[in-house]
C-alpha positions as CSV (number, residue, x, y, z in Angstrom):
1,X,165.0,73.5,21.4
2,X,165.2,73.6,25.0
3,X,164.1,70.7,27.4
4,X,163.2,72.4,30.4
5,X,161.7,70.8,33.7
6,X,159.2,72.2,36.2
7,X,162.3,72.6,39.0
8,X,164.6,75.5,38.6
9,X,167.3,73.1,37.4
10,X,166.5,73.6,33.2
11,X,167.7,70.3,31.9
12,X,168.3,71.2,28.4
13,X,169.8,74.8,30.1
14,X,172.5,72.8,31.0
15,X,173.6,71.9,27.7
16,X,173.5,75.5,26.7
17,X,175.5,76.6,29.0
18,X,177.8,74.3,28.3
19,X,178.2,75.4,24.8
20,X,178.3,79.3,26.2
21,X,181.3,78.7,27.8
22,X,183.1,78.3,24.2
23,X,186.0,75.8,25.6
24,X,186.8,72.6,25.3
25,X,185.6,71.2,28.2
26,X,182.7,73.2,28.0
27,X,182.0,71.3,24.4
28,X,182.0,68.1,26.1
29,X,179.8,68.5,28.9
30,X,177.6,70.0,26.4
31,X,177.5,66.8,24.5
32,X,177.3,65.0,28.0
33,X,174.5,66.5,29.2
34,X,172.7,66.3,25.6
35,X,172.7,62.7,26.0
36,X,172.0,62.7,29.8
37,X,168.3,64.8,28.7
38,X,167.7,61.8,26.0
39,X,168.5,58.8,28.4
40,X,166.1,61.2,30.6
41,X,163.1,61.3,27.9
42,X,163.8,57.2,27.2
43,X,163.4,56.4,30.8
44,X,160.1,58.6,31.3
45,X,158.6,56.9,28.5
46,X,159.7,53.1,29.8
47,X,162.1,52.5,26.7
48,X,165.5,50.7,27.8
49,X,168.7,52.9,28.4
50,X,171.3,49.8,28.5
51,X,171.2,48.5,25.1
52,X,171.1,51.7,23.1
53,X,172.0,49.1,20.0
54,X,168.7,47.6,20.7
55,X,166.8,50.5,21.0
56,X,167.7,52.1,17.5
57,X,167.4,48.9,15.8
58,X,163.6,48.4,17.1
59,X,162.7,51.7,17.2
60,X,164.7,53.6,14.9
61,X,162.0,54.5,12.2
62,X,160.5,56.7,15.1
63,X,163.6,59.2,15.0
64,X,164.0,61.8,11.9
65,X,167.7,61.1,12.0
66,X,169.0,57.9,13.1
67,X,172.4,57.9,11.2
68,X,173.2,61.4,13.3
69,X,172.0,59.8,16.4
70,X,174.3,57.0,16.2
71,X,177.4,59.4,15.5
72,X,176.4,61.5,18.3
73,X,176.6,58.2,20.5
74,X,179.3,57.5,19.7
75,X,181.4,60.2,19.4
76,X,179.7,61.0,23.3
77,X,180.9,57.8,24.3
78,X,184.4,58.7,23.0
79,X,184.5,61.9,24.9
80,X,183.9,60.0,28.6
81,X,186.4,57.4,27.9
82,X,189.4,59.0,26.3
83,X,191.3,62.3,27.9
84,X,192.4,62.8,24.5
85,X,189.3,63.3,22.1
86,X,189.2,66.7,20.9
87,X,185.7,68.7,19.6
88,X,185.3,72.0,17.7
89,X,182.7,73.9,18.2
90,X,181.2,72.7,14.9
91,X,181.4,69.1,15.8
92,X,180.1,69.8,19.0
93,X,177.0,71.8,17.7
94,X,176.0,68.9,15.1
95,X,176.2,66.2,18.2
96,X,173.8,68.6,20.5
97,X,171.1,68.6,17.4
98,X,171.2,65.4,16.9
99,X,170.4,64.9,20.6
100,X,167.8,67.9,20.1
101,X,165.8,66.2,17.2
102,X,165.7,62.4,18.8
103,X,164.7,64.3,21.7
104,X,161.8,66.4,19.6
105,X,161.1,62.8,18.0
106,X,160.6,60.4,21.2
107,X,158.4,63.3,23.0
108,X,155.7,62.9,20.4
109,X,156.2,59.1,20.7
110,X,154.2,57.2,23.2
111,X,155.0,55.4,26.3
112,X,155.7,51.9,26.1
113,X,152.6,49.3,26.8
114,X,153.7,46.7,29.6
115,X,154.1,43.9,27.5
116,X,156.7,45.7,25.2
117,X,158.4,46.3,28.2
118,X,158.3,43.0,29.7
119,X,159.7,41.7,26.2
120,X,162.9,43.8,26.3
121,X,163.1,43.1,29.9
122,X,163.3,39.6,28.6
123,X,165.9,40.5,25.5
124,X,168.1,42.3,28.4
125,X,167.9,39.8,31.3
126,X,166.3,36.6,30.9
127,X,166.7,35.9,27.5
128,X,170.2,33.1,27.2
129,X,171.4,35.4,24.4
130,X,171.6,38.4,27.4
131,X,175.2,38.5,28.9
132,X,173.3,38.8,32.4
133,X,171.4,35.7,32.0
134,X,174.3,34.0,30.8
135,X,176.5,35.2,34.0
136,X,173.6,34.2,36.0
137,X,173.7,30.7,35.5
138,X,177.1,30.8,36.0
139,X,176.9,31.8,39.4
140,X,174.4,29.5,39.8
141,X,176.4,26.1,38.9
142,X,179.3,27.4,40.7
143,X,176.9,28.1,43.6
144,X,176.2,24.3,43.5
145,X,179.8,23.4,43.1
146,X,180.5,25.1,45.9
147,X,177.7,23.3,47.9
148,X,179.1,20.0,47.1
149,X,182.4,20.3,48.0
150,X,181.6,21.9,51.6
151,X,179.5,18.6,51.6
152,X,181.8,16.4,51.1
153,X,184.5,17.5,53.7
154,X,184.2,18.1,58.0
155,X,185.4,21.2,57.4
156,X,182.8,22.4,55.0
157,X,180.2,21.0,57.1
158,X,181.2,23.1,59.9
159,X,181.5,26.2,57.9
160,X,178.1,24.8,56.5
161,X,176.3,24.9,59.8
162,X,178.2,28.3,60.7
163,X,176.5,29.6,57.8
164,X,173.2,28.2,58.6
165,X,173.1,29.4,62.3
166,X,174.2,33.5,60.9
167,X,171.4,32.7,58.2
168,X,169.0,31.6,60.8
169,X,169.6,34.5,63.2
170,X,169.6,37.7,60.0
171,X,166.1,35.7,59.5
172,X,164.3,35.8,63.3
173,X,161.3,37.4,63.2
174,X,163.0,40.7,65.1
175,X,165.3,41.2,62.2
176,X,162.0,40.6,59.3
177,X,160.3,43.0,61.1
178,X,162.8,45.4,60.9
179,X,163.8,44.9,57.7
180,X,160.3,44.9,56.1
181,X,159.9,48.6,58.1
182,X,163.1,49.4,56.3
183,X,162.3,47.9,53.1
184,X,158.3,49.5,53.0
185,X,159.7,53.5,54.1
186,X,162.2,52.7,51.3
187,X,159.6,51.7,48.4
188,X,157.4,54.6,49.5
189,X,160.5,57.3,49.5
190,X,160.6,55.9,46.0
191,X,157.4,56.1,44.6
192,X,157.1,59.9,46.0
193,X,160.9,60.9,44.4
194,X,159.0,59.1,41.0
195,X,156.1,60.9,41.3
196,X,158.3,64.1,41.9
197,X,160.1,63.5,38.6
198,X,157.4,62.3,36.5
199,X,156.4,66.2,37.3
200,X,159.1,67.4,35.3
201,X,158.3,67.7,31.7
202,X,160.3,68.1,28.5
203,X,159.0,70.7,26.0
204,X,160.1,72.5,22.8
205,X,160.4,76.0,23.3
206,X,160.8,78.2,19.9
């Protein structure tokens, strides 16, 4: 199987080129590139890639070989985090084949609905079970503690006054217009880039 894009860069071609090197570094790069192609496909269909454990738990039924993909993901992380980890050509082929199957499986899967995306965002970022929400709550608590401490001393009040003065300057109408224009340009550029990326299609070549 080969995953390609409409651009000159062949997504899956990077995997095949790395395999053809027949070197230890080439084998590692092939696994990493195969993982990147799999993640690219997931993102293009709206699936989260931050929490792969959740993806496998909720959407693992879409996979023809869930266990093989789990092993491939674990070994790829070892490759990225350990210089001492070595791979044989046979092991590399198994890892790459697992990603290839997963790409094929999710290529036929429908994109997530917006309701499902909202649910996943809640689980990963807003739910009290998520590390992001816990960190945000701790940050908010520490912010109010800091405000309380500053308000109880003359030095703190002077710091608050200086901070407010700086804030008033940065949020003046002139800077708001400039920042707003900059954000608008950034959003337009982002949309154009996204539309360009969506032209890339991953398909199977026999």
